[in-house]
N, C-alpha and C positions, 0 to 999 in steps of 0.2 A: 188731659188724661187719657182722650181718645187717641192722641198720637202715640201713647205708650203701648196700649193695648191692641191696637189696629193689627192688621196683617202685614207682614214683612216680606219684601220680594224674596223668592227663592234664592238661597244661597247667601242671605244676610242674618240667618241665625247664628246666635253666638256658638264659636267652637267650630264652625264648619267653614270650608273653604268658600269664598265668594270670590266677587270682582276684584276685591283688593288683595287677593293671595292666600295663602293659608294662614290660619290662626291658631295661637296655642292656648292654653288652658285660660290663660288671661285674656284671650280674645284679641290680642296684639298681633298683627302678621308677622312681625320680627321674631317672635319667640319660636314659632314652628320652623322657621327658616334656620335660626341659629343650631336648634337641635339636630335637623338633617345634617347641617354641616358637619357637627360634631360626631356623628355616626360615620359620615362618609370618609372623615380623615385617615383610619387606620386602612381602608380599602385602596385609597389614593395612595398611600406610602407603600403598600405592597406591591401595587401595579407599577411603580416608580423603580423598583429594583432593576438593575442592569440585566439584560439577556445575555447568554453565552453566545459566542460563535456559531453560525449554522454548520451543517454537516460537510458542505464541500471545503469551507474555510478551514475548519478542523482538519480534515484530511490533507489538505495543501500544507498546512503547518508540519504534520507529522511526516508526511513523505520527504520533505526538505532536510530533515535530521537523521533518518534511517540510513544505515551504511549496509544493509543487506535487505532483500525482498521481505516484506511484511504479508502475512496472511490476512485474509478478509476477516476470520473468525476473531483474530487478535485485535484488529482495529475495531471490530463490533463491540468487543468486551471493554476496550478503553473508552469508547465514546458512547457505551450504553444504548446502542442501536441496534435494531435487527440486522442480521446478516445481510438479507436479501436488499435492505435499503442501502448498507455500505457498498455491496458490489455494484448496484445501480449508479450510485454517485461515483466511484472509481472509472467505471466505462464512460460514463457522462463527460468526466474530467478528461479523460483519454482522448476522447473525439473533439472535445472543446480545444485542447492544446494543438491538435493536428489541423484542425479548422481555422485556427488562428496563426497558424504557421510558426508556432514558438521554436526555438532552439533546441527545445527537449520535449520529450514524449513520456507518457506513464505506460508502462509496459507491464503485463503480468507474466512473469518468468520465475521458475523454479519452485511453484506453489505459493507465490505472493506478489506484491505490488513494489515497484521502485520507479524513480524517475531516471531516465537515461537522456544523455545529449544524443541529437539526432545524427544518422550516419552522415548526411552531407555537412555536418559543421566539425567532421572529425580533424581535419587538417587545421582548422582554426584552433580547437582545443589543443591537439596535439603540439602545435608551436607555443601554446601558452604554458603548458605543463611539462613539456620535455626538459628545458633548459639544459638541453645537451647530454644529460646524464641518465635519460629513461631508461629502465632496466627491461629489456625485452626477451623473450624467449628465444632460445637458438634455434637453429634449424634442425639439430638433433632432437631437442625438447619437442618441437611442435610435431616430428615425424612420431615420436614414441606417444605423444599426446593422442594424436590420430588413432595409432594402432589400439590403445587402450579404449578409446571411445567406441570405436567400431567393432573390438573382439571381446569386449568386458563381460564377465569378468574374466581376466587374462593373468596368467604369469609372467615373471620376468623372462624366462626361458622363451615362451612364446614370443613375446614383444621382440627378443633378440633374434630369433627365427625370422620374423617377419622383415626386421630391418637389416638382418646380415651382419650384425656387430654388437658387441656387448653394450646393453643400456642401463647397468646398475646404477652408475652416477646420474645419469639423467632422471631415472626413476626418484632417485633421492630428492633430487632438484624438484620435480612435480609434488613429491610428497611435501616437501618443505613450504611449498607455495600453496598448498591445499587444493590444488586442481585435480589430484588423485588421492585416493585412500583405499585402505586394505578392506577386502570384501570375503573374508574368510579362507580357507584352504581347500586345496583340490583334494577330494576323496582318495583318489588313487596315487597321486604322487607326493601329496601332503605340502606341495608348493603353495606359498602364499599366493592369493589373487589379489588382482587390483581392479577398481572401477574407478570412473570419474566421479566427482563429488558434486554436492548442489551447488558450490562456489564455481565449479566450471560451467554449469548452466548460465549462473548468473553473469559471469563475465561474456559469455558468447549471446545473452539476451534470448535464452531459449526457455520454453516452459517444460520441456522434457526432450529425452533423447530422439523421439521420434521426428522431430524437426531438424534433426542433422541432415545435411545435403547428402544424397545418394551415392557415396564413396566406397561403401562396402564391396561392391562387386568386382573393384579394382584390385582388391588386396588379395594376394596368393591363397589358393585352395589347399596347397601341399603343406601347410605349416606344420602337420604332425610329422610328415616326412623329412622335413628340414630339421625339427627338433632332434630326430634320432639320428641324424648324421653329425650333428654337434658333438 
């Protein structure tokens, strides 16, 4: 009898954790363990759900399929991330591609971001895609495009005056290719004005017209006089 009513060592009271592990209502250690496992199961199931790709991986995937520069705010909305995080990740990716010496780089052009092949790889890429039938701009088209780029907004008459030859056909070609677009009318002559498009910036890899090389000083200053003589 004395052994049943004597003092027990701490931790050996029924229903309390002791040296043998947690005990349930029945006093058996396995009962409490089973209940703990049952409670933990839903949590473990939730934690086991597959996580989505990280920000950089997601940006990589999107930039590989876009066919025009995509804005930071658009990427932020699609990925449901703050704009500043997306902007930082884009710049980090661009620096990473450059540091790794990849054949492509990530550029910010025309208000967005897009992957481009590197300039030093142009000859290799050209041989691959040319196939003997690559459509290039003629010398006349390049001249006309340069005049529009540096004198915009500009009318066809002014383009013709600078070039010294009628440029209507060439302008139609540039319009059809999306390199030039209408920019309203001249308030005095009512002539249609033209400017370069965002596609023009994209094709040249420029962020804005401010990045054009300084060729404007070489254009004639007497364009208005030349127009009057036409």
